[in-house]
N, C-alpha and C positions, 0 to 999 in steps of 0.2 A: 512658587514654581508651578507651572502648568504641565500636565501630563500630555504627551503627544500620543497620537494613535498610530504612529509609525511603527513598523515591524522592525525588530532588531535581532541581531545575532542568531541565536539558536532557532528562533521561530522562523526566520528567513531560510535558514539551512534546512529545517524540517519541511518548509513549504516547497523548496526546490526538490527535495527527495520525494515528497508526495507526488508532485507533478511527474517526475521521472518514473517513480514506481507505478503510478497509475497508468502512464503510457505503456510501460513494459507489460503490465497486467492486461491491458487492452490488447496488445499485440499477441500475447499468449492465448487469450480467449479467441481472437480472430483465427489464429493458426489452428487451434483445436476444432473450431467450427468448420473451417474451410477444408482441412485435410487431416483427419484424425489418425491417419496411418503414419505420420511423421513422428508420433510420440511413442515412446518405449514404455511398455507396461510389464512390471514384474509379476510373477505368478503368486508368490506367497507373501503378499503384503496384507496387513491387517485390514486396510480400507480399500474397497473396490468400487469405483465409480465409472459411469459411462463418460468417455472423453468428450463427446459433443455436448452433453449436458453440463459437464464441468467447464467447458469452454464458454458456454453462455453465462455461467456463474462468474467466471473470471472477467468476462466482458462487462457485465453490469457493475461488478465491484470495482473494476478499473476505472470506469467512468465516474463513479461516485468518489473514488480516491482522488482522481484528477481534479474534479470540481472542488473538493475540500481543500486541496493544495492551492488552487487559485484563489479561493475565498480567504485562505489563511494569510495571503499577502496583504489583505486589507486590514488585518489586525483585529478582527471580530473575535470576541471570547467564545461565542457559539461555534465558530469554525475550529477553534483549538480543541474543544471538547469532541466535536464530531470527527475531527482528524484523528484523535487518539482512538476513538471507537473503531473507525474504519481501518486504521493501521493494525489494530488488534484483530479485526476480522480478516484482513489481508494476510496477517501472519498465520492464522489458523488455516486459511485457504491454501497458502503456499506450503504449509506443513503437509497437508493432505495431497498436494500436487507432487510431492517428492517422487513417488514411484513412476510418474509419467515423464518428468523432465527434471532430474535431480539437481544439476548445477544451477539452472535458472531458478528453480524453486528455493534453493538454499540461499542464493544471492538476494532474491526478493524478500525472503524471510529475515535475513540480516538487515536489510534496508528498513523493513517495517519495525524491527526492534530498535534501531537507531532513531527512527522517527518518534516512537513512543517516548524514548529516553529524552530526546531533545525537547519535546513539547512539555514533558512533566517536570524536568529539572532546569531547563534553560531559562534565560532572561530574568533571573531573580532580582538582579540589581536594577533592571528597568522599571520594576514595580514598587520600589522602595522610595 
């Protein structure tokens, strides 16, 4: 039996979520850079960041996540490792983004957690 390099099941699902999550993170970053007044900021949150600076961080991270998702479609092992690391960074960034845009941040946080899960436990049968 020969092993194919085709992407199956959970890896494809994670790649789609990475592309979607990366695009949404890019949009959040662009929104924060273009008009920081559209974001709500709570007064008594433990973490306090400049919205425009945080927008640049989201933009750069979103581009990296999007590229990792596209690379994951090719089935490269390095892309799987990089995707897990970037999804973890995305989860932390979205956790810290909660005071500025709670619903969006919690949605992307959940997507990042599902991505990590899908890449770490998915496709076990494909490698045996």
